[in-house]
A tleap script that builds the chain and sets N, CA, C and O, in Angstrom:
source leaprc.protein.ff14SB
mol = sequence {
  NMET GLN LEU PRO GLU ASP GLN ILE ARG ALA
  GLY HIE ILE PRO ALA ASP VAL TYR ARG ARG
  LEU PRO PRO GLY THR ASP VAL ARG ARG VAL
  VAL ILE VAL LYS GLU ALA PRO ARG SER TYR
  THR GLY PRO ILE VAL LEU THR LEU VAL VAL
  VAL THR GLY SER ILE ALA VAL LEU LEU VAL
  ILE ALA PHE VAL VAL GLN VAL VAL ALA GLY
  ALA THR VAL ALA VAL LEU SER ALA THR GLY
  GLY LEU SER TYR ALA ILE ASN ARG THR SER
  LYS THR PRO LYS GLY CLYS
}
set mol.1.N position { 1.155 -33.861 -7.837 }
set mol.1.CA position { 0.526 -32.870 -8.683 }
set mol.1.C position { -0.423 -32.034 -7.831 }
set mol.1.O position { -1.419 -32.534 -7.309 }
set mol.2.N position { -0.095 -30.761 -7.704 }
set mol.2.CA position { -0.910 -29.911 -6.855 }
set mol.2.C position { -1.804 -28.973 -7.665 }
set mol.2.O position { -2.872 -28.581 -7.195 }
set mol.3.N position { -1.392 -28.621 -8.841 }
set mol.3.CA position { -2.159 -27.682 -9.645 }
set mol.3.C position { -2.821 -28.396 -10.814 }
set mol.3.O position { -2.297 -29.398 -11.300 }
set mol.4.N position { -3.978 -27.892 -11.277 }
set mol.4.CA position { -4.629 -28.510 -12.444 }
set mol.4.C position { -3.734 -28.498 -13.684 }
set mol.4.O position { -3.802 -29.409 -14.509 }
set mol.5.N position { -2.894 -27.464 -13.813 }
set mol.5.CA position { -1.991 -27.398 -14.962 }
set mol.5.C position { -1.006 -28.572 -14.952 }
set mol.5.O position { -0.632 -29.093 -16.003 }
set mol.6.N position { -0.592 -28.980 -13.744 }
set mol.6.CA position { 0.313 -30.123 -13.637 }
set mol.6.C position { -0.363 -31.399 -14.123 }
set mol.6.O position { 0.273 -32.245 -14.751 }
set mol.7.N position { -1.651 -31.533 -13.832 }
set mol.7.CA position { -2.380 -32.718 -14.269 }
set mol.7.C position { -2.494 -32.757 -15.791 }
set mol.7.O position { -2.336 -33.813 -16.404 }
set mol.8.N position { -2.770 -31.598 -16.401 }
set mol.8.CA position { -2.892 -31.562 -17.856 }
set mol.8.C position { -1.553 -31.867 -18.504 }
set mol.8.O position { -1.501 -32.582 -19.505 }
set mol.9.N position { -0.463 -31.334 -17.946 }
set mol.9.CA position { 0.860 -31.607 -18.501 }
set mol.9.C position { 1.215 -33.085 -18.373 }
set mol.9.O position { 1.946 -33.622 -19.205 }
set mol.10.N position { 0.702 -33.745 -17.335 }
set mol.10.CA position { 1.012 -35.159 -17.114 }
set mol.10.C position { 0.150 -36.076 -17.972 }
set mol.10.O position { 0.329 -37.293 -17.938 }
set mol.11.N position { -0.786 -35.514 -18.744 }
set mol.11.CA position { -1.621 -36.334 -19.608 }
set mol.11.C position { -2.952 -36.689 -18.982 }
set mol.11.O position { -3.714 -37.460 -19.566 }
set mol.12.N position { -3.256 -36.151 -17.811 }
set mol.12.CA position { -4.530 -36.423 -17.153 }
set mol.12.C position { -5.637 -35.657 -17.860 }
set mol.12.O position { -5.491 -34.468 -18.145 }
set mol.13.N position { -6.736 -36.329 -18.140 }
set mol.13.CA position { -7.891 -35.684 -18.767 }
set mol.13.C position { -8.909 -35.406 -17.666 }
set mol.13.O position { -9.360 -36.340 -17.003 }
set mol.14.N position { -9.280 -34.141 -17.456 }
set mol.14.CA position { -10.275 -33.830 -16.418 }
set mol.14.C position { -11.587 -34.558 -16.680 }
set mol.14.O position { -11.921 -34.864 -17.825 }
set mol.15.N position { -12.332 -34.832 -15.603 }
set mol.15.CA position { -13.556 -35.630 -15.704 }
set mol.15.C position { -14.598 -34.958 -16.585 }
set mol.15.O position { -15.284 -35.632 -17.354 }
set mol.16.N position { -14.727 -33.630 -16.485 }
set mol.16.CA position { -15.750 -32.958 -17.301 }
set mol.16.C position { -15.419 -33.060 -18.790 }
set mol.16.O position { -16.326 -33.172 -19.615 }
set mol.17.N position { -14.141 -33.023 -19.139 }
set mol.17.CA position { -13.735 -33.172 -20.536 }
set mol.17.C position { -13.906 -34.633 -20.959 }
set mol.17.O position { -14.333 -34.909 -22.080 }
set mol.18.N position { -13.576 -35.561 -20.072 }
set mol.18.CA position { -13.669 -36.991 -20.390 }
set mol.18.C position { -15.116 -37.382 -20.687 }
set mol.18.O position { -15.364 -38.206 -21.568 }
set mol.19.N position { -16.073 -36.799 -19.960 }
set mol.19.CA position { -17.479 -37.117 -20.175 }
set mol.19.C position { -17.983 -36.617 -21.521 }
set mol.19.O position { -18.930 -37.175 -22.075 }
set mol.20.N position { -17.354 -35.567 -22.053 }
set mol.20.CA position { -17.805 -35.005 -23.330 }
set mol.20.C position { -17.194 -35.713 -24.546 }
set mol.20.O position { -17.583 -35.428 -25.678 }
set mol.21.N position { -16.266 -36.607 -24.334 }
set mol.21.CA position { -15.651 -37.326 -25.455 }
set mol.21.C position { -16.645 -38.342 -26.029 }
set mol.21.O position { -17.351 -39.014 -25.277 }
set mol.22.N position { -16.699 -38.454 -27.345 }
set mol.22.CA position { -17.602 -39.453 -27.929 }
set mol.22.C position { -17.136 -40.867 -27.588 }
set mol.22.O position { -15.943 -41.096 -27.387 }
set mol.23.N position { -18.058 -41.800 -27.522 }
set mol.23.CA position { -17.664 -43.182 -27.213 }
set mol.23.C position { -16.703 -43.724 -28.281 }
set mol.23.O position { -16.852 -43.439 -29.469 }
set mol.24.N position { -15.750 -44.481 -27.848 }
set mol.24.CA position { -14.792 -45.095 -28.752 }
set mol.24.C position { -13.589 -44.214 -29.052 }
set mol.24.O position { -12.751 -44.588 -29.872 }
set mol.25.N position { -13.480 -43.056 -28.413 }
set mol.25.CA position { -12.352 -42.162 -28.653 }
set mol.25.C position { -11.124 -42.692 -27.925 }
set mol.25.O position { -11.205 -43.088 -26.763 }
set mol.26.N position { -9.989 -42.696 -28.612 }
set mol.26.CA position { -8.728 -43.114 -28.000 }
set mol.26.C position { -8.215 -41.951 -27.163 }
set mol.26.O position { -7.777 -40.933 -27.698 }
set mol.27.N position { -8.275 -42.112 -25.845 }
set mol.27.CA position { -7.892 -41.015 -24.952 }
set mol.27.C position { -6.393 -40.727 -25.009 }
set mol.27.O position { -5.950 -39.669 -24.564 }
set mol.28.N position { -5.613 -41.659 -25.550 }
set mol.28.CA position { -4.172 -41.392 -25.672 }
set mol.28.C position { -3.889 -40.386 -26.774 }
set mol.28.O position { -2.805 -39.804 -26.815 }
set mol.29.N position { -4.850 -40.170 -27.672 }
set mol.29.CA position { -4.657 -39.241 -28.783 }
set mol.29.C position { -5.405 -37.915 -28.583 }
set mol.29.O position { -5.445 -37.077 -29.483 }
set mol.30.N position { -5.988 -37.738 -27.410 }
set mol.30.CA position { -6.717 -36.498 -27.124 }
set mol.30.C position { -5.712 -35.416 -26.737 }
set mol.30.O position { -4.832 -35.633 -25.904 }
set mol.31.N position { -5.860 -34.259 -27.353 }
set mol.31.CA position { -4.999 -33.114 -27.047 }
set mol.31.C position { -5.884 -32.020 -26.462 }
set mol.31.O position { -6.881 -31.620 -27.063 }
set mol.32.N position { -5.509 -31.553 -25.298 }
set mol.32.CA position { -6.264 -30.478 -24.652 }
set mol.32.C position { -5.569 -29.162 -24.981 }
set mol.32.O position { -4.386 -28.976 -24.693 }
set mol.33.N position { -6.326 -28.257 -25.587 }
set mol.33.CA position { -5.784 -26.950 -25.959 }
set mol.33.C position { -6.342 -25.919 -25.000 }
set mol.33.O position { -7.556 -25.777 -24.855 }
set mol.34.N position { -5.444 -25.204 -24.350 }
set mol.34.CA position { -5.869 -24.182 -23.405 }
set mol.34.C position { -5.730 -22.802 -24.042 }
set mol.34.O position { -4.829 -22.559 -24.845 }
set mol.35.N position { -6.645 -21.905 -23.667 }
set mol.35.CA position { -6.581 -20.526 -24.148 }
set mol.35.C position { -5.443 -19.805 -23.443 }
set mol.35.O position { -5.216 -19.988 -22.248 }
set mol.36.N position { -4.739 -18.989 -24.200 }
set mol.36.CA position { -3.624 -18.243 -23.617 }
set mol.36.C position { -4.156 -17.226 -22.611 }
set mol.36.O position { -5.239 -16.672 -22.802 }
set mol.37.N position { -3.406 -16.980 -21.549 }
set mol.37.CA position { -3.856 -15.984 -20.571 }
set mol.37.C position { -3.898 -14.589 -21.194 }
set mol.37.O position { -3.102 -14.268 -22.076 }
set mol.38.N position { -4.823 -13.776 -20.730 }
set mol.38.CA position { -4.989 -12.444 -21.285 }
set mol.38.C position { -3.817 -11.556 -20.890 }
set mol.38.O position { -3.357 -11.574 -19.748 }
set mol.39.N position { -3.350 -10.787 -21.850 }
set mol.39.CA position { -2.267 -9.845 -21.605 }
set mol.39.C position { -2.859 -8.456 -21.386 }
set mol.39.O position { -3.654 -7.975 -22.193 }
set mol.40.N position { -2.468 -7.822 -20.297 }
set mol.40.CA position { -2.970 -6.482 -19.973 }
set mol.40.C position { -1.997 -5.390 -20.390 }
set mol.40.O position { -2.217 -4.221 -20.076 }
set mol.41.N position { -0.937 -5.743 -21.085 }
set mol.41.CA position { 0.060 -4.753 -21.488 }
set mol.41.C position { -0.532 -3.711 -22.429 }
set mol.41.O position { -0.304 -2.515 -22.249 }
set mol.42.N position { -1.284 -4.148 -23.424 }
set mol.42.CA position { -1.861 -3.227 -24.400 }
set mol.42.C position { -2.780 -2.190 -23.778 }
set mol.42.O position { -2.583 -0.996 -24.005 }
set mol.43.N position { -3.793 -2.605 -22.988 }
set mol.43.CA position { -4.676 -1.608 -22.371 }
set mol.43.C position { -3.960 -0.669 -21.415 }
set mol.43.O position { -4.313 0.507 -21.334 }
set mol.44.N position { -2.956 -1.162 -20.686 }
set mol.44.CA position { -2.221 -0.299 -19.760 }
set mol.44.C position { -1.421 0.740 -20.533 }
set mol.44.O position { -1.431 1.918 -20.177 }
set mol.45.N position { -0.731 0.321 -21.582 }
set mol.45.CA position { 0.049 1.261 -22.388 }
set mol.45.C position { -0.873 2.279 -23.055 }
set mol.45.O position { -0.541 3.463 -23.113 }
set mol.46.N position { -2.018 1.837 -23.555 }
set mol.46.CA position { -2.969 2.743 -24.173 }
set mol.46.C position { -3.465 3.780 -23.179 }
set mol.46.O position { -3.570 4.958 -23.520 }
set mol.47.N position { -3.767 3.368 -21.967 }
set mol.47.CA position { -4.208 4.302 -20.926 }
set mol.47.C position { -3.126 5.315 -20.609 }
set mol.47.O position { -3.413 6.505 -20.485 }
set mol.48.N position { -1.883 4.864 -20.476 }
set mol.48.CA position { -0.779 5.788 -20.184 }
set mol.48.C position { -0.572 6.786 -21.322 }
set mol.48.O position { -0.303 7.961 -21.074 }
set mol.49.N position { -0.695 6.324 -22.563 }
set mol.49.CA position { -0.536 7.218 -23.710 }
set mol.49.C position { -1.644 8.266 -23.734 }
set mol.49.O position { -1.381 9.439 -23.996 }
set mol.50.N position { -2.879 7.850 -23.463 }
set mol.50.CA position { -4.004 8.792 -23.463 }
set mol.50.C position { -3.845 9.822 -22.350 }
set mol.50.O position { -4.070 11.011 -22.574 }
set mol.51.N position { -3.463 9.383 -21.161 }
set mol.51.CA position { -3.282 10.313 -20.038 }
set mol.51.C position { -2.139 11.278 -20.323 }
set mol.51.O position { -2.272 12.480 -20.091 }
set mol.52.N position { -1.023 10.767 -20.820 }
set mol.52.CA position { 0.120 11.626 -21.137 }
set mol.52.C position { -0.231 12.617 -22.235 }
set mol.52.O position { 0.142 13.788 -22.154 }
set mol.53.N position { -0.941 12.166 -23.258 }
set mol.53.CA position { -1.363 13.062 -24.326 }
set mol.53.C position { -2.305 14.137 -23.835 }
set mol.53.O position { -2.202 15.291 -24.252 }
set mol.54.N position { -3.229 13.774 -22.948 }
set mol.54.CA position { -4.161 14.754 -22.401 }
set mol.54.C position { -3.430 15.810 -21.586 }
set mol.54.O position { -3.735 16.999 -21.686 }
set mol.55.N position { -2.476 15.383 -20.788 }
set mol.55.CA position { -1.694 16.334 -19.990 }
set mol.55.C position { -0.891 17.252 -20.903 }
set mol.55.O position { -0.812 18.455 -20.655 }
set mol.56.N position { -0.304 16.707 -21.941 }
set mol.56.CA position { 0.472 17.524 -22.879 }
set mol.56.C position { -0.423 18.551 -23.570 }
set mol.56.O position { -0.031 19.707 -23.725 }
set mol.57.N position { -1.618 18.141 -23.986 }
set mol.57.CA position { -2.541 19.079 -24.637 }
set mol.57.C position { -2.945 20.186 -23.671 }
set mol.57.O position { -2.996 21.354 -24.057 }
set mol.58.N position { -3.232 19.836 -22.420 }
set mol.58.CA position { -3.606 20.859 -21.435 }
set mol.58.C position { -2.457 21.835 -21.169 }
set mol.58.O position { -2.686 23.033 -21.008 }
set mol.59.N position { -1.230 21.327 -21.122 }
set mol.59.CA position { -0.079 22.216 -20.910 }
set mol.59.C position { 0.116 23.165 -22.090 }
set mol.59.O position { 0.425 24.342 -21.902 }
set mol.60.N position { -0.065 22.655 -23.299 }
set mol.60.CA position { 0.064 23.510 -24.483 }
set mol.60.C position { -1.022 24.575 -24.489 }
set mol.60.O position { -0.750 25.737 -24.791 }
set mol.61.N position { -2.253 24.186 -24.155 }
set mol.61.CA position { -3.345 25.170 -24.108 }
set mol.61.C position { -3.067 26.228 -23.049 }
set mol.61.O position { -3.290 27.414 -23.292 }
set mol.62.N position { -2.585 25.817 -21.877 }
set mol.62.CA position { -2.267 26.782 -20.815 }
set mol.62.C position { -1.161 27.738 -21.264 }
set mol.62.O position { -1.225 28.937 -20.990 }
set mol.63.N position { -0.159 27.213 -21.948 }
set mol.63.CA position { 0.936 28.069 -22.420 }
set mol.63.C position { 0.433 29.060 -23.465 }
set mol.63.O position { 0.803 30.233 -23.424 }
set mol.64.N position { -0.402 28.612 -24.397 }
set mol.64.CA position { -0.931 29.499 -25.433 }
set mol.64.C position { -1.801 30.576 -24.811 }
set mol.64.O position { -1.708 31.739 -25.202 }
set mol.65.N position { -2.644 30.218 -23.852 }
set mol.65.CA position { -3.488 31.211 -23.174 }
set mol.65.C position { -2.625 32.233 -22.452 }
set mol.65.O position { -2.934 33.425 -22.478 }
set mol.66.N position { -1.563 31.800 -21.815 }
set mol.66.CA position { -0.669 32.720 -21.107 }
set mol.66.C position { 0.007 33.678 -22.084 }
set mol.66.O position { 0.105 34.874 -21.809 }
set mol.67.N position { 0.468 33.171 -23.209 }
set mol.67.CA position { 1.132 34.023 -24.199 }
set mol.67.C position { 0.144 35.024 -24.786 }
set mol.67.O position { 0.472 36.198 -24.952 }
set mol.68.N position { -1.065 34.563 -25.102 }
set mol.68.CA position { -2.077 35.469 -25.660 }
set mol.68.C position { -2.459 36.532 -24.643 }
set mol.68.O position { -2.606 37.700 -25.004 }
set mol.69.N position { -2.623 36.155 -23.383 }
set mol.69.CA position { -2.965 37.134 -22.349 }
set mol.69.C position { -1.841 38.151 -22.167 }
set mol.69.O position { -2.098 39.349 -22.042 }
set mol.70.N position { -0.609 37.678 -22.154 }
set mol.70.CA position { 0.523 38.603 -22.017 }
set mol.70.C position { 0.618 39.558 -23.192 }
set mol.70.O position { 0.872 40.749 -23.015 }
set mol.71.N position { 0.414 39.035 -24.389 }
set mol.71.CA position { 0.458 39.896 -25.576 }
set mol.71.C position { -0.674 40.911 -25.560 }
set mol.71.O position { -0.477 42.065 -25.940 }
set mol.72.N position { -1.853 40.495 -25.127 }
set mol.72.CA position { -2.990 41.404 -25.048 }
set mol.72.C position { -2.733 42.521 -24.053 }
set mol.72.O position { -3.015 43.684 -24.344 }
set mol.73.N position { -2.207 42.190 -22.893 }
set mol.73.CA position { -1.889 43.213 -21.888 }
set mol.73.C position { -0.818 44.150 -22.421 }
set mol.73.O position { -0.906 45.360 -22.215 }
set mol.74.N position { 0.192 43.618 -23.100 }
set mol.74.CA position { 1.268 44.473 -23.626 }
set mol.74.C position { 0.728 45.433 -24.687 }
set mol.74.O position { 1.088 46.610 -24.693 }
set mol.75.N position { -0.122 44.947 -25.572 }
set mol.75.CA position { -0.670 45.807 -26.631 }
set mol.75.C position { -1.585 46.861 -26.038 }
set mol.75.O position { -1.506 48.029 -26.417 }
set mol.76.N position { -2.445 46.474 -25.121 }
set mol.76.CA position { -3.375 47.446 -24.538 }
set mol.76.C position { -2.658 48.478 -23.689 }
set mol.76.O position { -3.039 49.648 -23.703 }
set mol.77.N position { -1.638 48.084 -22.954 }
set mol.77.CA position { -0.909 49.059 -22.140 }
set mol.77.C position { -0.056 49.980 -23.013 }
set mol.77.O position { 0.153 51.141 -22.664 }
set mol.78.N position { 0.432 49.478 -24.134 }
set mol.78.CA position { 1.237 50.318 -25.031 }
set mol.78.C position { 0.367 51.354 -25.737 }
set mol.78.O position { 0.835 52.452 -26.035 }
set mol.79.N position { -0.865 51.024 -26.003 }
set mol.79.CA position { -1.760 51.970 -26.677 }
set mol.79.C position { -2.494 52.860 -25.690 }
set mol.79.O position { -3.252 53.739 -26.101 }
set mol.80.N position { -2.286 52.654 -24.413 }
set mol.80.CA position { -2.934 53.496 -23.409 }
set mol.80.C position { -4.324 53.025 -23.052 }
set mol.80.O position { -5.033 53.713 -22.317 }
set mol.81.N position { -4.718 51.924 -23.527 }
set mol.81.CA position { -6.058 51.427 -23.242 }
set mol.81.C position { -6.155 50.689 -21.927 }
set mol.81.O position { -7.259 50.389 -21.472 }
set mol.82.N position { -5.029 50.388 -21.305 }
set mol.82.CA position { -5.060 49.632 -20.058 }
set mol.82.C position { -3.910 50.106 -19.191 }
set mol.82.O position { -2.783 50.251 -19.663 }
set mol.83.N position { -4.187 50.338 -17.968 }
set mol.83.CA position { -3.114 50.694 -17.048 }
set mol.83.C position { -3.225 49.815 -15.821 }
set mol.83.O position { -4.320 49.436 -15.407 }
set mol.84.N position { -2.110 49.504 -15.260 }
set mol.84.CA position { -2.078 48.633 -14.102 }
set mol.84.C position { -1.179 49.307 -13.081 }
set mol.84.O position { -0.019 49.608 -13.361 }
set mol.85.N position { -1.714 49.538 -11.918 }
set mol.85.CA position { -0.933 50.216 -10.881 }
set mol.85.C position { -1.001 49.407 -9.595 }
set mol.85.O position { -2.023 48.806 -9.266 }
set mol.86.N position { 0.102 49.411 -8.888 }
set mol.86.CA position { 0.157 48.745 -7.597 }
set mol.86.C position { 0.193 49.837 -6.540 }
set mol.86.O position { 1.117 50.650 -6.514 }
set mol.87.N position { -0.786 49.858 -5.690 }
set mol.87.CA position { -0.817 50.825 -4.595 }
set mol.87.C position { -0.274 50.146 -3.355 }
set mol.87.O position { -0.811 49.146 -2.880 }
set mol.88.N position { 0.809 50.719 -2.842 }
set mol.88.CA position { 1.398 50.174 -1.625 }
set mol.88.C position { 0.930 51.018 -0.462 }
set mol.88.O position { 1.123 52.234 -0.451 }
set mol.89.N position { 0.335 50.399 0.484 }
set mol.89.CA position { -0.128 51.150 1.650 }
set mol.89.C position { 0.858 50.947 2.789 }
set mol.89.O position { 1.477 49.892 2.927 }
set mol.90.N position { 0.976 51.945 3.564 }
set mol.90.CA position { 1.879 51.899 4.703 }
set mol.90.C position { 1.219 51.130 5.836 }
set mol.90.O position { 0.007 51.222 6.031 }
set mol.91.N position { 2.005 50.377 6.578 }
set mol.91.CA position { 1.460 49.613 7.684 }
set mol.91.C position { 1.320 50.463 8.938 }
set mol.91.O position { 0.563 50.111 9.842 }
set mol.92.N position { 2.038 51.575 9.003 }
set mol.92.CA position { 1.947 52.440 10.175 }
set mol.92.C position { 0.900 53.505 9.926 }
set mol.92.O position { 0.805 54.021 8.812 }
set mol.93.N position { 0.126 53.841 10.913 }
set mol.93.CA position { -0.895 54.901 10.742 }
set mol.93.C position { -0.245 56.251 10.487 }
set mol.93.O position { 0.825 56.535 11.026 }
set mol.94.N position { -0.880 57.087 9.671 }
set mol.94.CA position { -0.301 58.371 9.288 }
set mol.94.C position { -0.382 59.401 10.418 }
set mol.94.O position { 0.374 60.372 10.399 }
set mol.95.N position { -1.234 59.231 11.358 }
set mol.95.CA position { -1.406 60.194 12.434 }
set mol.95.C position { -0.261 60.199 13.428 }
set mol.95.O position { -0.147 61.165 14.183 }
set mol.96.N position { 0.557 59.232 13.479 }
set mol.96.CA position { 1.619 59.165 14.495 }
set mol.96.C position { 2.905 59.669 14.003 }
set mol.96.O position { 3.890 59.676 14.742 }
savepdb mol mol.pdb
quit
């Protein structure tokens, strides 16, 4: 028996538990109940859901802002309130 779990499965009562038993207790009828190990599945899944939801909300907000900005530029340029021009400059000097 190398692990403490092996000792408990074999019916061995640890010394600290044995000392806490009341006098006259039949040790053959003692049952040791162990707490189940903690599962981290729930917190991990919750974290992934929150992160994925946050990313989805940010993408939707970015898309809505882009659509609103595009619509605003289209309306303002159609009414003449906004103009956008690209000035292309020549790379060669004009004097030559």
